[in-house]
C-alpha positions in Angstrom: -149.8 8.1 8.2 -150.6 7.7 4.6 -153.2 9.3 2.4 -155.4 6.3 2.9 -155.1 6.0 6.6 -158.6 5.7 8.0 -157.4 6.3 11.5 -156.8 10.0 11.0 -158.5 11.9 13.9 -158.5 15.5 12.7 -158.1 16.8 9.2 -158.0 20.6 8.9 -158.8 22.2 5.6 -158.1 25.9 4.8 -155.5 28.5 4.0 -152.4 29.0 6.1 -150.4 32.2 6.2 -147.3 33.9 7.6 -148.2 36.7 10.0 -145.9 39.6 10.7 -147.0 41.2 13.9 -146.1 44.9 13.9 -146.4 46.2 17.5 -147.4 49.8 17.2 -145.9 52.2 19.6 -148.3 55.0 19.2 -151.8 55.2 17.5 -155.2 56.7 18.0 -158.5 54.9 18.4 -161.5 56.7 17.1 -165.2 55.9 16.8 -167.7 53.8 18.7 -166.6 50.3 19.8 -168.1 47.3 18.0 -169.3 49.5 15.1 -167.9 50.1 11.6 -166.8 53.6 12.8 -164.3 52.1 15.2 -160.9 52.6 13.7 -157.2 52.7 14.4 -155.5 55.8 13.1 -151.9 56.6 12.4 -150.4 59.8 10.8 -150.6 59.9 7.0 -147.5 60.6 4.9 -145.3 60.4 8.0 -142.7 58.1 9.6 -144.5 56.1 12.3 -142.3 54.4 14.9 -143.1 50.8 15.9 -142.1 48.9 19.0 -141.2 45.5 17.7 -142.0 42.9 15.0 -142.7 39.2 15.3 -143.0 36.8 12.3 -145.0 33.6 12.8 -145.5 30.9 10.2 -148.2 28.4 9.3 -151.0 30.3 11.1 -154.5 31.0 9.9 -157.7 29.3 11.1 -156.9 25.9 9.6 -153.2 25.9 10.6 -154.1 27.0 14.1 -156.7 24.3 14.4 -154.3 21.6 13.2 -151.6 22.6 15.7 -154.2 22.7 18.5 -155.4 19.2 17.7 -151.8 17.8 17.3 -150.8 19.2 20.7 -153.8 17.5 22.2 -152.5 14.2 21.0 -154.7 13.6 17.9 -153.4 12.2 14.6 -153.7 15.3 12.5 -153.3 16.3 8.9 -153.8 19.5 6.9 -155.1 20.3 3.4 -153.7 23.6 2.3 -151.5 25.5 -0.2 -148.1 27.1 0.0 -145.8 28.8 -2.5 -142.4 27.5 -3.5 -140.7 30.2 -1.6 -138.8 30.7 1.7 -142.1 31.5 3.5 -143.6 28.2 2.3 -140.5 26.3 3.6 -140.9 28.0 6.9 -144.5 26.9 7.1 -143.7 23.3 6.3 -141.0 23.3 8.9 -143.4 24.5 11.6 -146.0 21.9 10.7 -143.3 19.1 10.6 -142.2 20.2 14.1 -145.8 19.9 15.3 -146.1 16.4 13.8 -148.8 17.3 11.4 -149.1 15.0 8.4 -148.0 17.0 5.3 -149.4 14.5 2.7 -152.1 16.9 1.5 -150.1 20.1 1.4 -149.7 21.4 -2.1 -146.6 23.3 -3.0 -147.5 25.7 -5.9 -144.7 26.4 -8.3 -143.9 30.0 -9.1 -146.3 31.2 -6.5 -146.0 33.0 -3.2 -147.1 31.9 0.3 -149.9 33.9 1.9 -148.4 36.7 3.9 -150.3 39.0 6.3 -149.3 42.1 8.3 -150.9 42.4 11.7 -151.1 45.9 13.1 -151.0 45.2 16.8 -152.0 47.8 19.3 -152.8 47.0 22.9 -154.4 43.5 23.0 -156.2 43.9 19.7 -155.1 43.7 16.1 -156.0 44.9 12.6 -154.8 42.6 9.9 -153.8 43.5 6.4 -154.6 40.4 4.4 -153.8 39.0 0.9 -154.7 35.5 -0.2 -152.9 34.1 -3.2 -155.2 32.8 -6.0 -154.2 29.1 -5.8 -156.1 26.4 -7.7 -158.1 24.6 -5.1 -158.7 20.9 -5.4 -159.7 18.3 -2.8 -157.2 15.4 -2.7 -158.1 11.9 -1.9 -158.2 12.3 1.9 -159.5 8.8 2.9 -161.9 8.7 5.9 -160.8 11.0 8.7 -162.9 10.9 11.8 -163.4 14.7 11.6 -162.9 17.4 9.0 -162.4 20.9 10.4 -163.1 23.3 7.5 -162.4 27.0 7.7 -161.2 30.0 5.7 -160.0 29.8 2.1 -159.7 32.5 -0.6 -162.8 33.9 -2.1 -161.6 32.6 -5.5 -161.7 29.1 -4.2 -165.4 28.6 -4.8 -166.7 26.0 -5.9 -164.1 24.1 -3.9 -166.6 24.2 -1.1 -169.0 22.1 -3.2 -166.2 19.6 -3.8 -166.0 19.1 0.0 -169.8 18.8 0.2 -169.8 16.1 -2.5 -167.1 14.2 -0.6 -169.1 14.4 2.6 -172.2 13.1 0.7 -170.2 10.1 -0.3 -168.5 9.6 3.1 -171.3 9.9 5.6 -169.2 8.6 8.5 -167.0 11.7 8.4 -168.1 14.4 10.9 -167.7 18.1 9.9 -166.7 21.0 12.0 -167.4 24.3 10.1 -165.8 27.6 11.1 -166.5 30.0 8.2 -163.9 32.6 7.4 -164.5 36.1 6.0 -164.9 34.9 2.5 -167.3 32.0 3.4 -169.5 34.5 5.1 -169.3 36.8 2.1 -170.4 33.9 -0.2 -173.7 33.7 1.7 -175.5 30.9 3.5 -177.4 29.9 0.3 -174.3 28.9 -1.6 -172.9 27.0 1.3 -176.2 25.5 2.5 -174.9 21.9 2.1 -172.0 22.6 4.4 -174.2 24.0 7.0 -176.4 20.9 6.8 -173.5 18.6 7.0 -171.9 20.4 10.1 -171.8 18.3 13.2 -170.4 21.5 14.9 -170.6 25.0 13.7 -168.5 28.0 15.1 -168.7 31.7 14.7 -168.9 34.9 16.8 -171.9 37.1 17.4 -171.1 39.6 14.7 -170.5 36.8 12.2 -173.8 35.1 13.0 -175.6 38.4 12.4 -173.9 38.7 9.0 -174.6 35.1 8.0 -178.3 35.5 9.0 -178.7 39.0 7.8 -180.1 40.0 11.2 -179.0 42.7 13.6 -179.8 43.3 17.3 -181.0 39.7 17.9 -180.2 38.1 21.3 -177.6 35.3 21.4 -180.2 32.7 22.3 -182.2 33.5 19.1 -179.0 33.6 17.0 -178.2 30.1 18.2 -181.6 28.8 17.2 -181.6 30.6 13.9 -178.2 29.2 13.0 -179.3 25.7 14.1 -182.2 26.0 11.6 -179.6 26.2 8.8 -178.6 22.6 9.6 -175.7 22.3 12.1 -176.3 19.8 14.9 -174.4 21.8 17.4 -174.0 25.6 17.2 -171.3 27.4 19.2 -171.2 31.2 19.2 -168.6 33.3 21.0 -169.1 36.7 22.4 -165.5 37.9 23.1 -164.7 38.6 26.8 -168.4 38.1 27.6 -168.2 34.3 27.2 -169.5 31.7 24.8 -172.8 29.9 24.1 -173.7 26.5 22.6 -176.9 24.9 21.4 -177.4 21.3 20.6 -181.0 21.5 19.5 -182.3 20.9 23.0 -180.2 22.8 25.5 -178.4 26.1 25.5 -175.1 26.2 27.4 -173.1 29.2 28.5 -169.5 29.5 29.8 -167.6 32.5 31.1 -164.0 33.0 29.9 -161.4 31.2 32.0 -159.8 33.9 34.2 -156.7 35.5 32.7 -153.7 35.2 34.9 -152.7 38.6 33.6 -154.0 41.1 31.0 -154.2 39.6 27.5 -151.1 40.1 25.5 -152.7 39.6 22.1 -156.2 38.2 21.3 -155.1 36.8 17.9 -156.1 33.1 17.6 -158.3 32.9 20.7 -161.4 31.9 18.6 -159.4 29.3 16.7 -158.1 27.8 19.9 -161.6 27.7 21.5 -163.3 26.1 18.5 -160.6 23.6 17.6 -160.2 22.5 21.2 -163.9 21.8 21.5 -163.7 19.5 18.4 -160.6 17.8 19.7 -162.1 17.3 23.2 -165.2 15.8 21.6 -163.0 13.4 19.6 -161.4 12.5 23.0 -164.8 11.6 24.4 -165.8 14.8 26.3 -169.3 16.0 26.4 -170.2 19.4 24.9 -170.1 21.2 28.3 -166.8 19.6 29.1 -165.4 20.4 25.7 -166.4 24.1 26.2 -164.4 24.2 29.4 -161.4 22.8 27.6 -161.8 25.4 24.8 -161.9 28.3 27.2 -158.7 27.3 28.9 -156.8 27.0 25.6 -158.2 30.4 24.4 -157.0 31.9 27.7 -153.5 30.5 27.2 -153.2 31.7 23.6 -154.0 35.3 24.4 -151.1 35.4 26.9 -148.6 34.9 24.0 -147.7 36.5 20.6 -149.3 34.7 17.7 -152.1 32.1 17.6 -150.1 29.0 18.4 -147.4 29.6 21.0 -149.9 29.3 23.9 -151.7 26.1 22.7 -151.7 23.5 25.4 -151.4 19.7 25.8 -154.1 17.5 27.4 -152.0 17.4 30.6 -151.8 21.2 30.9 -155.5 21.7 30.3 -156.3 19.1 32.9 -154.0 21.0 35.3 -155.8 24.2 34.7 -159.2 22.5 35.2 -158.1 21.2 38.6 -157.2 24.8 39.6 -160.2 26.4 38.0 -162.6 28.6 40.0 -165.6 26.5 41.3 -168.0 28.3 38.9 -165.9 27.7 35.8 -168.1 25.3 33.9 -170.7 25.4 31.1 -174.2 25.8 32.6 -177.6 25.4 31.1 -179.6 28.6 30.5 
């Protein structure tokens, strides 16, 4: 592909990182689940043993989405930044192996690549994050069929408005929007144009509440409130409880695909679910069919370390679908 290739299927935009997974051997969990008081605790000013460490490159919402789409057979590219360091080289090597077009990846001189530490305990994780302050600019990306926009550094704004301008001038491009921590922090008003452009919008229940500034609202109402911001299709996940979608007319629900064994690590499950729905849509699937694809890829990811190792091909997803429980399908509520 070239920068002006109009046949690009899937263009991911967002930060990528190197994740160092530190598997904790012993820790204490305190507080009430699903509240700010819920914390992982380790001894202060002490030597804390850990079980193992795994380093994975080119991850992060956009990187995970790009790898997901590429493995599903789509022509895929990525707009992102790396530093001119060893970690940046490792990221580029991973993306090359996954056959992702590197044309829009900017190598920043005298800068570091984003590097995160993942405190991994049980199947859950707490991530120590640091995003480098790159200078964000949108290159000439041509006319991809879909743009999948996700998390960038909070210093990137008004890069988001550059993207909105590009979408204004290229109305044939479809947008999938999965806001990251910093996009949610910016507020729905600043990003109103992206919400209105979104053909598909993804978040979880807690994120939807933060975006809307509403607590203790049922998922059905969250879907409709999010839809009022402009997205054509709103998909909200609720962890192991399943996922919901609203297309402006119908609400769909799907349970998680049954885990063959207890989840190893939940990192990347949301990215797998969201990006697979977009990819399946590009491949001609309906929204309910795409949700079933997404659930399978999410299930596979949580069986592995890192957000990408478990991502599947079309053939593997079809195989899981053939062996799925009879009730594994998106149903109208």
